[in-house]
C-alpha positions in Angstrom: -173.3 -57.7 69.0 -170.0 -58.1 70.8 -171.7 -59.3 73.9 -173.6 -62.0 71.9 -170.5 -63.2 70.3 -168.7 -63.5 73.6 -171.6 -65.3 75.2 -171.8 -67.7 72.2 -168.1 -68.5 72.5 -168.4 -69.2 76.2 -171.1 -71.7 75.6 -169.1 -73.5 72.9 -166.2 -73.8 75.3 -168.3 -75.4 77.9 -169.7 -77.9 75.4 -166.2 -78.8 74.2 -165.4 -80.1 77.7 -167.9 -83.0 77.2 -167.2 -83.6 73.5 -167.0 -85.8 71.5 -170.5 -87.2 71.7 -173.1 -86.9 74.5 -172.0 -88.5 77.8 -174.4 -89.7 80.5 -173.8 -87.8 83.7 -174.4 -88.9 87.3 -173.7 -87.6 90.7 -171.0 -88.6 93.2 -171.2 -88.5 97.0 -169.3 -89.7 100.0 -170.1 -90.0 103.7 -167.6 -90.5 106.5 -168.8 -93.5 108.5 -169.3 -93.1 112.2 -168.9 -96.6 113.5 -170.9 -98.2 110.7 -168.0 -99.8 108.8 -167.0 -103.4 109.5 -164.6 -106.2 108.4 -165.8 -109.4 106.8 -164.2 -112.9 106.7 -165.5 -114.4 103.5 -163.7 -117.7 103.6 -160.9 -119.6 105.3 -158.8 -122.8 105.0 -155.7 -124.5 106.4 -152.8 -126.5 104.9 -149.8 -128.3 106.2 -146.5 -126.9 105.0 -144.8 -130.0 103.7 -147.7 -132.0 102.1 -150.6 -129.5 101.7 -153.1 -132.1 102.8 -152.3 -135.6 104.1 -155.6 -137.0 102.8 -156.9 -135.2 99.8 -159.8 -137.7 99.5 -161.4 -136.2 102.6 -163.1 -132.8 102.8 -161.2 -130.3 104.9 -157.6 -130.6 106.1 -156.2 -133.9 107.5 -153.0 -133.7 109.4 -150.9 -136.8 110.2 -148.8 -136.7 113.4 -145.0 -136.8 112.9 -144.7 -139.7 115.3 -141.2 -138.5 116.4 -140.5 -137.3 119.9 -140.3 -133.5 120.0 -141.3 -133.1 116.3 -143.8 -130.5 115.1 -145.6 -129.8 111.9 -146.4 -126.3 110.6 -150.0 -125.5 109.9 -150.8 -122.4 107.8 -154.1 -120.7 108.5 -155.6 -118.6 105.6 -158.5 -116.2 105.4 -159.9 -114.0 102.6 -161.1 -110.8 104.2 -162.7 -107.5 103.0 -164.2 -104.4 104.5 -167.2 -102.3 103.7 -165.1 -99.2 103.6 -162.2 -100.7 101.6 -159.9 -103.6 102.4 -157.2 -101.2 103.6 -159.3 -100.7 106.7 -158.7 -104.2 108.0 -156.3 -103.8 110.9 -155.7 -107.4 111.9 -156.9 -111.0 111.5 -156.6 -113.7 114.2 -157.5 -117.4 114.6 -158.5 -119.0 117.9 -157.7 -122.7 117.8 -159.2 -125.3 120.2 -158.3 -128.9 121.1 -160.8 -131.6 120.4 -163.6 -132.2 122.9 -162.7 -134.8 125.5 -159.0 -134.2 125.1 -157.1 -135.6 128.1 -155.1 -133.5 130.6 -153.3 -131.1 130.1 -155.3 -130.3 127.0 -158.7 -130.7 128.6 -161.6 -128.3 129.3 -159.8 -126.6 132.2 -157.9 -124.5 129.7 -160.3 -121.6 128.6 -159.5 -118.8 126.3 -159.7 -117.1 122.9 -162.3 -114.5 121.7 -165.2 -116.8 122.3 -163.6 -117.7 125.6 -164.3 -121.5 125.3 -162.8 -124.6 126.9 -160.1 -126.7 125.3 -158.3 -123.5 124.1 -155.0 -124.3 122.3 -153.6 -121.0 121.0 -154.4 -117.7 119.2 -152.6 -117.3 115.8 -152.0 -113.7 114.5 -152.2 -113.3 110.8 -150.3 -111.1 108.3 -151.4 -109.8 105.0 -150.5 -112.2 102.2 -151.8 -110.3 99.1 -154.4 -110.0 96.4 -154.4 -110.1 92.6 -153.2 -113.0 90.4 -151.1 -114.8 93.0 -153.8 -114.7 95.5 -156.3 -116.1 93.0 -154.0 -119.0 92.3 -153.5 -119.7 96.0 -157.2 -119.6 96.7 -158.2 -121.6 93.6 -155.8 -124.4 94.6 -157.2 -124.6 98.1 -160.8 -124.7 96.7 -159.8 -127.4 94.3 -158.5 -129.5 97.2 -161.9 -129.1 98.9 -160.3 -127.2 101.8 -162.2 -123.9 101.8 -165.0 -123.0 104.2 -167.2 -120.1 103.0 -169.2 -117.7 105.0 -172.9 -117.6 104.2 -173.8 -115.6 101.0 -170.3 -116.1 99.5 -169.0 -118.6 97.0 -166.0 -119.4 94.9 -166.9 -117.0 92.0 -167.6 -114.1 94.3 -164.4 -114.5 96.3 -162.3 -115.0 93.1 -163.8 -111.8 91.6 -163.0 -109.8 94.7 -159.4 -111.1 94.7 -159.1 -110.2 91.1 -160.3 -106.6 91.7 -158.3 -106.2 94.8 -161.3 -105.5 97.0 -160.5 -108.6 99.2 -157.2 -109.8 100.4 -155.7 -113.0 101.7 -154.2 -113.1 105.2 -152.1 -115.9 106.7 -150.8 -117.1 110.0 -148.7 -120.1 111.0 -148.5 -122.2 114.1 -147.1 -125.6 114.9 -148.9 -128.7 116.1 -146.8 -130.9 118.4 -146.3 -134.6 118.0 -148.2 -135.3 121.3 -151.1 -133.0 120.8 -154.3 -135.1 121.1 -155.9 -136.5 118.0 -159.3 -135.4 116.8 -161.1 -132.4 115.3 -159.6 -129.0 116.0 -161.9 -126.1 115.8 -160.7 -122.8 114.3 -162.4 -119.5 114.8 -161.2 -116.6 112.6 -161.9 -112.9 113.1 -161.0 -109.8 111.2 -160.9 -106.4 113.0 -160.9 -102.7 112.1 -160.8 -99.7 114.4 -164.4 -100.3 115.6 -164.0 -103.9 116.6 -164.1 -107.5 115.4 -166.1 -109.1 112.6 -168.4 -112.0 113.0 -166.3 -115.2 113.2 -166.0 -117.9 110.5 -165.5 -121.3 112.0 -164.3 -124.6 110.6 -162.4 -127.7 111.7 -159.4 -129.8 110.7 -158.5 -133.3 111.8 -155.3 -134.3 113.6 -155.6 -137.9 112.4 -155.3 -140.5 115.2 -152.2 -142.6 114.8 -150.2 -144.6 117.3 -146.4 -144.6 117.4 -143.8 -146.0 119.7 -140.0 -145.8 120.1 -137.7 -148.1 122.1 -134.2 -147.8 123.4 -133.0 -151.4 123.0 -132.1 -153.5 120.1 -132.0 -157.0 121.5 -133.3 -159.2 124.4 -130.8 -161.7 125.8 -132.5 -164.2 128.0 -129.2 -165.8 128.9 -129.0 -169.4 130.3 -132.3 -171.0 131.4 -133.7 -174.4 132.4 -136.4 -176.3 130.6 -139.9 -175.6 131.7 -139.0 -172.6 133.8 -140.1 -169.0 133.1 -137.0 -166.7 132.7 -137.8 -163.0 132.9 -135.7 -160.1 131.7 -136.8 -156.9 133.3 -136.9 -153.5 131.6 -136.3 -150.2 133.2 -137.6 -146.6 133.1 -134.4 -145.0 132.0 -134.4 -143.8 128.4 -131.1 -144.3 126.6 -131.8 -143.6 122.9 -128.2 -142.7 122.0 -126.9 -146.0 123.0 -129.4 -148.8 122.3 -128.3 -151.9 124.1 -129.4 -155.4 125.0 -132.2 -155.6 127.7 -133.1 -152.7 129.9 -136.1 -152.2 127.7 -138.0 -148.9 127.7 -140.8 -147.9 125.4 -142.3 -144.5 124.9 -145.4 -143.1 123.1 -144.7 -140.8 120.2 -148.2 -140.9 118.7 -151.2 -138.6 119.3 -153.4 -141.2 121.0 -153.1 -143.5 124.0 -151.1 -146.5 122.7 -151.0 -150.2 123.6 -147.9 -152.1 122.6 -148.1 -155.2 120.4 -145.4 -157.9 120.6 -144.6 -160.8 118.3 -141.9 -163.4 118.8 -140.7 -166.0 116.3 -139.9 -169.6 117.4 -136.1 -169.0 117.8 -135.8 -172.3 115.9 -137.2 -174.4 118.7 -139.9 -175.6 116.4 -142.9 -177.6 117.5 -144.2 -181.2 118.0 -147.6 -182.7 117.9 -148.5 -181.1 121.2 -147.6 -177.6 120.0 -144.7 -175.2 120.2 -141.6 -176.0 122.1 -141.2 -172.4 123.4 -143.6 -169.7 124.7 -143.2 -166.2 126.0 -144.7 -163.6 128.4 -144.7 -159.8 128.2 -145.7 -156.9 130.5 -145.5 -153.2 130.3 -145.0 -151.7 133.8 -145.0 -153.8 136.9 -148.7 -154.4 137.5 -149.4 -158.1 137.2 -153.0 -157.3 136.1 -151.5 -156.5 132.7 -149.1 -159.5 132.5 -149.7 -161.3 129.2 -148.8 -165.0 129.4 -148.6 -167.9 127.0 -147.7 -165.9 123.9 -147.0 -168.4 121.2 -144.5 -167.9 118.4 -145.8 -165.8 115.5 -148.8 -164.7 117.6 -149.2 -161.0 117.8 -150.4 -160.1 121.3 -151.6 -156.7 122.3 -150.7 -155.7 125.9 -154.0 -154.6 127.5 -152.7 -151.4 129.3 -151.6 -148.3 127.4 -149.2 -145.5 127.4 -150.5 -142.0 127.9 -149.5 -139.1 125.6 -145.7 -138.7 125.6 -145.4 -141.3 128.3 -142.8 -144.0 128.7 -142.6 -147.3 130.7 -140.6 -150.5 131.2 -141.1 -153.6 129.2 -140.5 -157.1 130.7 -140.2 -160.2 128.6 -140.2 -163.9 129.7 -139.3 -167.1 127.9 -140.2 -170.7 128.8 -138.4 -173.4 126.8 -140.3 -176.7 126.8 -137.9 -178.7 124.6 -134.5 -177.9 123.1 -130.8 -177.6 123.7 -127.9 -175.4 122.9 -127.9 -171.8 121.8 -130.8 -170.2 119.9 -131.6 -166.8 118.4 -134.6 -165.2 116.9 -136.5 -162.0 116.5 -138.9 -159.9 118.5 -141.2 -157.4 116.7 -143.0 -154.5 118.4 -146.0 -152.6 117.1 -148.8 -150.5 118.5 -152.6 -150.0 118.4 -154.6 -146.9 119.2 -156.7 -146.5 122.3 -159.0 -143.9 120.9 -161.3 -141.9 121.4 -160.1 -140.5 124.7 -162.3 -140.8 127.7 -162.4 -138.7 130.9 -161.4 -139.4 133.6 -158.2 -141.3 132.5 -158.9 -145.0 132.9 -156.6 -147.1 135.1 -155.1 -149.0 132.2 -153.5 -145.8 130.9 -150.0 -145.6 132.5 -146.5 -144.3 132.1 -143.9 -141.8 133.2 -143.4 -138.4 131.6 -141.1 -138.8 128.6 -140.9 -135.1 127.6 -137.7 -134.6 129.6 -136.0 -137.3 127.5 -135.8 -135.4 124.2 -134.7 -132.0 122.9 -137.7 -130.2 121.2 -137.2 -129.6 117.6 -137.3 -126.0 116.2 -140.7 -124.5 115.5 -141.2 -125.2 111.7 -143.0 -121.9 111.2 -139.8 -120.1 112.0 -137.3 -122.1 110.0 -135.3 -120.4 107.3 -136.7 -121.0 103.8 -140.1 -122.0 105.1 -142.9 -120.3 103.2 -146.7 -120.7 103.0 -148.2 -122.9 100.4 
C-alpha cells in the first residue's frame, strides 16, 4: 500500500506542473545554419537634411543644388533590413551611388566601381544601425507618407511597420554630401546588407538632383567712360576672380549650378530714350574671346541669351559694349544678369561649352554630414 500511495503522489506532482487547466503542448527545435542564413533589404529611401524633400509633389527624393561655390548638401540614405536568423546577424549595410548617365567629365563613364562595378560610380556610403521600435516606426511612416520609400518585392508598408514594431527588422542610415557642381539628373542608389556569409540581393532606386543654373560675378558696375556718338565702346572683362573686392569692370562670371549654363544679359536705356526710329542706345555682349559668340545689337530691356555656355564649375570673362546714337552728358543705368540651363548633357562636350576651372577660386565648405549638431531626419 505504501508503494501505491507514493506512486500516486508522484503523478499528482507531475500534473501540478501544468495546472491550472489543460495546456496545448508542442515541440521545439533549432538547427545551426551552415551558410543558409541571409540578410534582406526590405525597403529604402533618402532625404536631404535641411528640407526633407525639395519637391514633395514628386515621387522619390528631389534635391535642389545649393548654387553657391563650394557648398554641399547632406543626403541621408536609409534602409530597413532584416535577417532570416535574426536581425542581430546583419553585420553591415552599404549604398553604392552612381552619377546620371551621360554625365560630363570628370563624372563620366570612365569612373567604374561599387559592388555591381558599373560606370558613373560616385561613392560608396557605409551605414550604421539607427534603431527599431517606436522611433523607427515614426521615421519610416513619415518617409512613406512623403512617397519616398522603395520596397523590395513581396514587402509593403504594413509588413515593414509590423517588423519594426516587433524589433525583427531595423533601420540603418548613412550620410554623404552632394557637391554644388555635381551633374544634374537621376542618381542611382544600390543598397546591400551583409552577414558573415556575404551580401544580400540589392535594392535599387533613384533620386533626382534637379537641374538648375546658377552664376556668380565679381563686379558690381560697368563704367563705359567717355565715348563718341555712333561708335562701339567695349569694356573687356578678365579671368581673374576677385569676389572679396567687387569692383567696376574687369568682369568675370562663374557657373555655380549643376548644369552647363548660358548667361543672360539685360540693359535698361540709361535714360537715352528713343525716337520714331527706335532706341538711342544699343549694346553688345560676349563671354570669352571668340567672336562666334559675340551678341550684337542688344536693345534696352531686351533679355539676350549668350549662345555659348560655362561648363560645370567654370569661369570666363564678360565683355560689354555700348553704342550711343543720340544723347549728351552723363548717363547711368542698370545691367541685369541671369542664366539658362544647357541640359541635358551631351557627350562629347560641344564646342560652345567653355570656361576656365573655377574650383581653385573658393574654399570648400565643411562636409555637412560631419557638422556638429547635424542629425538624420
